[in-house]
N, C-alpha and C positions, 0 to 999 in steps of 0.2 A: 526466477533468477536466483541464482546461488548467493548464500550467506556467508560470508567470512568474519574472522574476528577482528576486532579493534587495531589488534598488532600489526595486522598485514599494513596498515597505513605507512608503519614505520619502514616495513621492509621494501615498499616502493615509491618510497620519498622523493626519489632522483630519478625514477623512471619516466622522461618525458612522453613517453608511448602512453601512459596511463594517466587520463584524467578524471577529475571529481566534480560531482556536481549536487547540490542539495537532493536528498530525496524528498519528494511531495507526499504528504498525505492524502491523497487523491484516490481516483479511479483511472485505469488505462483506457484510451480514448484514441478513435482514429478521426482525423479532419479530412474529408475527402472534397477537393474541389474540381468542378468537372459541368461545363454545358452553362456556365454562370451560375452555379449553385454551389452552397457549403453545407454540406450535410455531416453530421455527426454520428459515430457508432461505436459499439462499446466492443470489449474483447470477443464477446461471443457471434457478434455481427450484428445485435439487435440496433437500430436506430433510435436515436435519442434527439434527434434535430429540434424537435418542438420542444424537448425540455430545458433549451437554451437559445431562444431566439435572437439576443442581443449579440450571440456569437456567430449566428448563420444568417445574418440579415444585411450585411456589407454588400456594395456593389461589385462583382466578381467579372473581369473579363470571360466571356465565353471561349477564349482560347486556352484558359488555363487548365492545366490535368494534372493534379499534385494529391499527393496522398502523404499527409503529415500524421507523425505518431505523435501522441504528447499526453499530459497527465491532465484529466478536469479536476478542479477542487474547490472548495467552498473559501469564501474569503477569511473564515475564523482558521483554516488550514488544520481543520478536525476532521478525522475520516468520516465521523458518524455525521457531519453535517453534508459533507460530499454524496453520502448515501441518500440525503433526502433529496437531492438534485438528480444525480446520473444512477441511482438504484432505487427511482420510483417511477412513477407516471408522470406523463407531461403537466397535468392540471394540477397536481400537488406539487411536482418541481418547480413552475412557474409561481406558484401560490407561497412557496416556502421562501424563495428568492426575492419576492415583493416585500416579504417580512423583513429578512435578514441580510440580504445584499447578493448580487449578481454573482454566479459563479466564474471562475477564470480558466484560463486554458493556456498552458505552458507546452509549446513545442519543444521537442527532446530529440526527434529524429526525424527524415524525410526518406519515404521509400520509392516514391514517383516525383518526378517533374517532367514538364514539358512531354508528357505521355511517355518518358523514358522508365523502365524499370531500374532502380537503384538498388535492389537488395542486395547485389554481389559486388556492389561498390565499397571501398573500406569508408568506416565511418570519419575518418578524418575530411574525404573528399565530399561525403554527404553533409557533413556539418557546413563546409563552406557553400553549398549549394541550400541547406535551410536556411542560412543566411540571408541569401539573396531573396528567395521567398518571402521570408519572414518581412525583409524591408519593404518588397513591394506590396503585402497585405497590409501593412502598417500605412505607408506613406502615400500609396496608391490608390488603395481600395478602401479606406477608411476604418480598418478594424479597431473594435475600441482598443481603451487600456486594459481590459480584460483578456487579452490576447499579449504574451511574449515568447520568447526564446530564452530556454536555460542557459545561465551561464555556467561555464567549464574553466576549471582551476587547475593548472599544471603542477604548483608546487606549494609548499607548507598544505600539504594534506591532511596531515593529524592536527595541525593546529586548527585549520580552518573545522574538522570534524568535531573538534573540542567547543570553538565558537558556535557551530551550529547545535550544538548538543544543549549549550549553555543558554541558548534563545528559544529553546523549545521545540525544535525540528526532531524528526525521526532518524535520522543519518543522513549516510552518502551513498552515491552509486558511483562505482569505479567503472570506467568505459576505455577500452583499447583502441585507439585511433587507428590502427594498422589493421583491424579486422574486420570485416563484413558482419560479422555475426553476432547477436546478441548473447550466444551461449558464452562469449570471452567477457561479457557485463557480469559484475557481482555487486552486492549492495553492502553496505557495513552500517550495523543500526545500533542504538542505546537499546540494551535490555535491562526492563525493570522485572524484578521478582519479589513474589509474596508467598509467606507461609500461610496457608490455608488448611481447613477440616474437612476432611472427606464424611458427607453425609449423604450419601448414595450414588446410584450409577444408574445410566439408561440404556437400554437396549440397541445393538449396532442395526442400523439400516443395511438391508440387503445389498444395496449397491450393485453394481454390473456384474460382479463376480460371485458375490456372496461368501466371499472369502472370511468374514467375521460373523457368518450366520451362527447364533447363539452365544456368542461372546458380548461382553459389554462395548458399550458404544464410546460413552463418554463419563468422566467422573463430576459427580455433582458437589461442590463444593462451599464453602459457609467460613465464617467467622464472628466472633460476637460483638454485638454494635454495643455504643455506650450504657444500654441498660443493663450489659449482663445477657441479652438474648442471644442465641445462636440463630443466626438467619443464612439462608442460603442465598448466595450471592451470584453464582454463575456454574458454567460447565466448562471442563476441559477435556481435551483429548491428545493426541501425540505422545501416546504411548509405544512402545516397542510390541514384538508382537507377543515375545516372552511375557512380558507384564501385562498386558490385556489378559492372557491365558491365566495368569495368578492372579488376577483382581475378581475373574469370572469365578473361579474355581472357589475361591474364600472369601466372599464378598461381606458376610458379617462381620470378619476378622479384622476389616480394614475400616469399618466404620469407626469416627471419632479420632484416628490417627490424623497425624499432619503430613502434608505435602507440600513441596516449593513447586508453584509455577511461574511462568515468565509470561510476557506479554509486552504489548507497546505503548503502556500508559493506560489511564483511566480516562473512560469516556465523560460524555457529559453527566449521566445518572450515576457515576462513580463505578461503573462496571469496567473488569480489566477489556483491554481491547485485544482480540485474538489471542485468549490466553492458550498456553501448550503448557503439558505436564513436564516435570524436571527430572524430580526423584523424592522419593520418600526421606522425612525429616523425622524419625524417631526419637531424634536428639531434642525435640522442641515439645513443648507442652501444648496441649490444645487452647488453654487458657491466654497464652500468649499470641494467641491470632486474633488480633482486634481488627475494627473496621478499616478496611482496604484505605490508603491515602499514600 
């Protein structure tokens, strides 16, 4: 999904065809309801039904034939915790939830209902159908309180974004009611940035094409802790091809220099979530790069 700057929310404030919803810190999942069963699959198609039995054990009519797209996430709303549930095996996922709380599923779209393919139907119509199906699941089928449907907002888009960010949310997703395609959706996220020190590089993986063979893969970065010790705290990529070549051909000359990285906040262990390279910061001193916070 494309990402756009925060200012876009001011530009679309009065466009009633564009609605916003809170961006959830979770994993994209598909809930498939058919033959009296509820099954959960991730984006790659791997089944995760056994990871979340509390979401898949409701009594379902054998006549239901539905595919719901949604977000699976932890009660903490932290992506690292969601990974413990939806990015691990069933045994680990169930044990983690028994200790920390059960996963939630928020429905955001519906692509099949009553056996009919809805993928070419405008989102406004799919949303109405999703509301009907969600009501049936919660009232008639006894789905737990851990299942919900996302809330959409037509107006006050920028104010909503600011309120969500203040409450700790990652950002918002903007959806086009008239379009049938997710290609017309985009996200607006809060961005955190940090100045860190280059401590080394990794080699690039071969990948499908071998495009980066012989080049660096990621930058190892660090910062000074409270005792004045320089410690490696993460790795980032996100460089352009030209930047990657420049780093590769003169690696030693970059060691100890400062770069700016951006990410989606700090995880449970204090590491940057989804770190990406932004730019060199030769205007900064390495001694200014202290513990991430």
